[in-house]
C-alpha positions as CSV (number, residue, x, y, z in Angstrom):
1,A,-34.3,1.9,-12.6
2,C,-31.3,-0.2,-12.5
3,F,-31.0,-3.3,-10.5
4,V,-28.5,-3.6,-8.0
5,L,-27.1,-6.6,-6.0
6,I,-24.8,-5.9,-3.3
7,L,-22.6,-8.7,-1.5
8,S,-21.2,-7.4,1.6
9,M,-18.7,-10.0,3.2
10,A,-16.6,-9.9,6.6
11,L,-14.1,-12.4,6.0
12,T,-11.3,-13.9,7.7
13,A,-8.6,-16.0,5.8
14,E,-5.4,-18.1,6.7
15,A,-2.3,-17.7,4.4
16,T,-2.2,-20.6,1.5
17,N,1.3,-20.8,0.2
18,G,1.3,-20.9,-3.4
19,T,-1.8,-19.6,-4.2
20,V,-0.9,-15.7,-3.8
21,S,1.4,-15.2,-6.4
22,N,-1.1,-16.0,-9.3
23,L,-3.5,-13.7,-7.4
24,L,-0.9,-11.0,-7.5
25,A,0.8,-11.1,-10.5
26,P,-1.1,-8.5,-12.5
27,L,0.1,-6.4,-9.3
28,F,3.5,-7.3,-9.3
29,G,4.8,-8.8,-12.8
30,G,4.8,-12.1,-11.0
31,A,7.7,-10.3,-9.2
32,Q,9.2,-12.3,-6.1
33,T,6.7,-15.2,-6.1
34,E,8.3,-16.8,-2.9
35,I,7.8,-13.6,-0.8
36,V,4.1,-13.0,-2.4
37,D,3.4,-16.4,-1.1
38,K,4.6,-16.7,2.2
39,I,2.8,-13.0,3.3
40,G,-0.1,-13.0,1.3
41,V,-3.6,-14.1,1.6
42,P,-6.3,-15.1,-1.0
43,I,-9.5,-13.7,-0.3
44,G,-12.1,-14.1,-2.9
45,A,-14.9,-11.7,-2.3
46,S,-17.1,-10.2,-4.3
47,T,-19.9,-8.0,-5.0
48,S,-22.1,-7.4,-8.5
49,V,-23.7,-4.5,-9.5
50,N,-25.3,-3.7,-12.6
51,G,-23.1,-5.9,-14.9
52,Y,-20.1,-5.6,-13.5
53,T,-18.4,-7.6,-10.6
54,L,-15.9,-6.4,-8.3
55,T,-13.5,-8.9,-6.9
56,L,-11.4,-8.5,-3.9
57,D,-8.4,-11.3,-4.9
58,A,-6.0,-11.1,-2.3
59,I,-4.0,-9.1,0.2
60,I,-0.6,-8.6,1.6
61,G,0.5,-6.3,4.4
62,D,2.6,-5.6,7.5
63,R,1.8,-4.2,10.9
64,Y,1.0,-0.6,9.5
65,S,0.2,-0.8,6.1
66,V,-1.4,-3.1,3.7
67,M,-1.9,-3.5,-0.4
68,V,-5.2,-5.1,-1.5
69,A,-5.4,-6.7,-5.1
70,Y,-8.9,-6.3,-6.9
71,T,-10.1,-7.2,-10.1
72,L,-13.0,-5.9,-12.2
73,S,-15.1,-8.2,-14.7
74,R,-17.6,-7.3,-17.1
75,D,-20.7,-10.0,-16.9
76,D,-21.5,-10.3,-20.4
77,G,-18.2,-11.2,-21.4
78,Q,-17.5,-8.2,-23.4
79,A,-14.7,-6.0,-23.6
80,I,-14.3,-3.2,-20.6
81,P,-14.1,0.3,-22.1
82,E,-10.7,2.1,-22.1
83,N,-10.1,4.7,-19.6
84,I,-12.6,3.2,-17.3
85,S,-12.6,4.3,-13.6
86,F,-14.8,4.5,-10.4
87,E,-16.0,8.1,-10.1
88,H,-15.8,8.0,-6.1
89,S,-14.2,5.4,-3.6
90,E,-14.3,5.4,0.3
91,I,-11.1,3.4,1.4
92,W,-11.5,2.8,5.4
93,A,-8.0,4.7,5.8
94,S,-6.3,7.3,4.1
95,G,-4.7,5.7,0.8
96,Y,-4.5,5.8,-2.7
97,R,-5.9,3.5,-5.4
98,T,-4.0,2.9,-8.8
99,K,-5.8,3.2,-12.4
100,I,-7.9,0.4,-13.7
101,V,-5.8,-1.6,-16.3
102,I,-7.6,-3.9,-18.8
103,D,-6.4,-7.5,-19.2
104,D,-4.5,-7.8,-22.3
105,E,-5.3,-11.7,-22.7
106,N,-9.1,-11.1,-21.6
107,P,-10.2,-7.9,-22.1
108,S,-13.7,-8.1,-20.0
109,I,-11.4,-8.3,-16.9
110,A,-9.3,-5.8,-15.5
111,H,-7.2,-5.3,-12.5
112,F,-6.2,-2.5,-9.6
113,H,-5.1,-2.0,-6.2
114,V,-5.4,-0.2,-3.3
115,R,-2.5,0.6,-0.7
116,V,-2.9,1.9,2.8
117,H,-0.7,3.0,5.6
118,R,-1.8,4.0,9.1
119,N,0.6,5.1,11.8
120,E,-1.3,2.8,14.2
121,P,-1.3,-1.5,14.0
122,I,-3.6,-2.5,11.4
123,I,-3.8,-6.2,11.5
124,G,-7.0,-7.9,12.6
125,R,-9.4,-5.0,11.9
126,I,-12.6,-5.0,10.2
127,V,-12.8,-2.5,7.5
128,T,-15.1,-2.0,4.4
129,A,-14.1,-0.4,1.2
130,T,-16.8,1.1,-1.3
131,F,-16.7,2.4,-4.8
132,T,-19.4,4.2,-6.5
133,D,-20.3,4.8,-10.1
134,L,-18.0,3.2,-13.4
135,V,-17.2,5.8,-15.7
136,I,-15.2,6.7,-18.8
137,D,-12.9,9.5,-17.9
138,N,-13.0,11.5,-21.1
139,G,-10.9,14.5,-19.7
140,E,-14.0,16.4,-19.8
141,D,-17.6,15.2,-18.3
142,D,-17.4,11.7,-17.3
143,E,-19.5,9.2,-19.3
144,V,-21.3,7.4,-16.2
145,I,-21.5,3.4,-18.0
146,A,-22.6,1.5,-14.6
147,E,-24.4,3.4,-11.6
148,G,-24.3,2.2,-8.3
149,T,-22.2,0.8,-5.6
150,W,-19.9,-1.8,-5.1
151,Q,-19.4,-2.3,-1.1
152,I,-16.9,-5.1,0.3
153,K,-16.3,-5.7,4.1
154,Y,-13.4,-8.0,5.0
155,T,-11.1,-8.7,7.8
156,L,-7.4,-7.5,7.8
157,R,-5.6,-11.1,8.5
158,Y,-2.4,-11.6,7.6
159,P,1.0,-12.6,8.4
160,D,3.3,-10.2,10.1
161,S,5.9,-9.5,8.2
162,T,7.5,-6.5,10.1
163,E,10.7,-7.2,11.4
164,E,12.3,-4.3,14.0
165,L,15.7,-4.0,13.3
166,P,18.2,-3.1,16.6
167,V,19.0,0.3,16.4
168,K,20.9,2.6,18.8
169,A,19.2,6.2,18.4
170,F,21.0,8.1,15.8
171,E,20.3,11.6,14.0
172,V,20.4,12.9,11.0
173,V,19.9,16.1,9.0
174,D,17.5,16.3,5.9
175,D,18.7,18.5,2.7
176,G,16.4,21.5,4.5
177,G,18.7,21.5,7.4
178,H,15.9,19.8,9.8
179,K,17.4,17.3,12.7
180,Y,15.6,14.1,13.4
181,K,16.9,11.2,15.8
182,V,16.0,7.5,14.6
183,K,14.7,5.5,16.9
184,V,13.1,2.5,15.7
185,I,13.5,1.0,12.4
186,L,10.8,-1.6,11.0
187,L,11.6,-3.1,7.7
188,S,9.3,-5.5,5.9
189,P,8.8,-6.5,2.3
190,L,6.5,-3.5,1.8
191,G,8.5,-0.7,2.8
192,I,10.0,0.9,5.9
193,H,8.4,2.5,8.8
194,L,10.5,5.0,11.1
195,D,10.0,6.2,14.6
196,M,11.8,9.5,15.1
197,V,12.2,12.9,17.2
198,F,11.6,15.7,15.0
199,Y,13.7,18.5,16.6
200,E,12.3,22.5,15.8
201,P,8.6,20.9,15.0
202,E,7.7,24.5,13.6
203,S,10.8,25.5,11.5
204,E,10.2,26.5,8.2
205,G,10.0,24.1,5.6
206,G,7.8,21.3,8.0
207,I,8.1,17.8,8.5
208,Y,9.5,15.6,5.6
209,K,9.7,18.2,2.9
210,D,13.3,17.4,2.0
211,F,13.4,14.0,3.9
212,K,14.9,10.9,1.7
213,M,15.7,7.8,1.2
214,S,17.1,4.9,-0.4
215,L,18.2,1.2,-0.2
216,I,21.7,-0.5,-1.1
217,M,21.0,-3.2,-2.5
218,T,23.3,-6.7,-1.9
219,D,24.3,-6.3,-5.5
220,G,25.6,-2.9,-4.8
221,T,22.9,-0.9,-6.9
222,E,21.3,2.0,-5.0
223,L,17.3,2.1,-5.2
224,P,16.0,5.8,-4.2
225,L,12.6,5.0,-2.7
226,P,9.6,7.5,-3.5
227,D,8.8,10.3,-1.4
228,G,7.3,8.7,1.9
229,G,4.8,10.2,4.4
230,G,3.9,10.3,8.3
231,G,3.8,13.0,10.6
232,G,3.1,13.8,14.4
233,R,1.7,16.0,17.3
234,W,3.1,18.9,18.8
235,T,1.9,22.4,20.2
236,E,3.0,25.8,19.9
237,G,6.8,26.3,21.4
238,D,7.4,22.8,21.7
239,K,11.1,22.2,20.7
240,K,11.1,18.3,19.6
241,A,7.9,16.2,18.8
242,D,7.3,12.1,18.2
243,V,7.1,11.5,14.8
244,D,6.6,8.5,12.1
245,Y,7.5,8.2,8.8
246,Y,6.8,5.1,5.9
247,A,8.8,4.8,2.7
248,E,6.8,2.0,0.8
249,F,8.5,-0.1,-2.0
250,D,7.0,-0.5,-5.6
251,V,7.3,-4.5,-5.5
252,P,8.1,-6.4,-2.5
253,I,11.4,-6.5,-1.3
254,P,13.0,-9.5,0.6
255,H,15.1,-8.4,3.8
256,E,18.2,-10.4,2.5
257,D,18.3,-8.8,-0.9
258,I,19.1,-5.4,1.3
259,K,22.5,-4.4,2.7
260,A,21.9,-0.9,3.9
261,I,19.4,1.9,4.4
262,V,20.5,5.1,3.6
263,I,18.2,7.8,5.8
264,C,18.9,11.6,4.8
265,G,22.8,10.6,3.8
266,T,23.2,8.7,6.6
267,V,23.9,4.6,6.0
268,F,22.7,2.3,8.5
269,E,23.8,-1.3,7.6
270,L,21.8,-4.5,8.1
271,N,23.3,-7.5,9.4
272,N,21.8,-10.5,7.1
273,S,24.0,-12.9,8.2
274,D,21.9,-14.5,10.7
């Protein structure tokens, strides 16, 4: 039988400038150090199971989304096997976990991160992340190298980096011909959240299938954003519905670096003079 030690911790933390960018360097490659230190929070909660320790290094987030950086370390100092993964993970809300990447300088540690977005405010929530059984993914039957459950409980406490942009409601049409009215634009270093009205919600193609967004940077370049997600509620026969949409950035982007947001071809200029 394997000896399993689970340390479950409920933590709150306040921002500590100058410390977070080092923790998140494997996540962002050292990009945007100043803004990461401003809105990130170090955590340091850890749990050890069957020879491997999982540490929650830091979190960075906004009103509706959060990015959590983890380190996995091997307690005996030996190299972590390639293609390692958790067989199961249960994140407190819908989200995704990136591939575990072994550190180039110290192969006994590896890094990954989890990103989560909700359509309701999340700051202040106490959440639990659970990861089960470390395996080597060989493309067929996974080889279990450490059985057990790694569980960390923590509080989502960090500065709210969300800024509501002044918007006079305007309509856009996506590539599939679906019409939306944009009512609210929330911008943070992590992404963009939209509150909108979706017309003819039962139309062919469905919500957001052809919805595209991009950023025009202050240097004139245009940065397409990955397809986002969101949703809303409506009943049969409704002609419109209140919906929300979120598109995330690959790395944090300061507000002052963005000149405009392009929503389904419509350019919304930002006023960065303040």
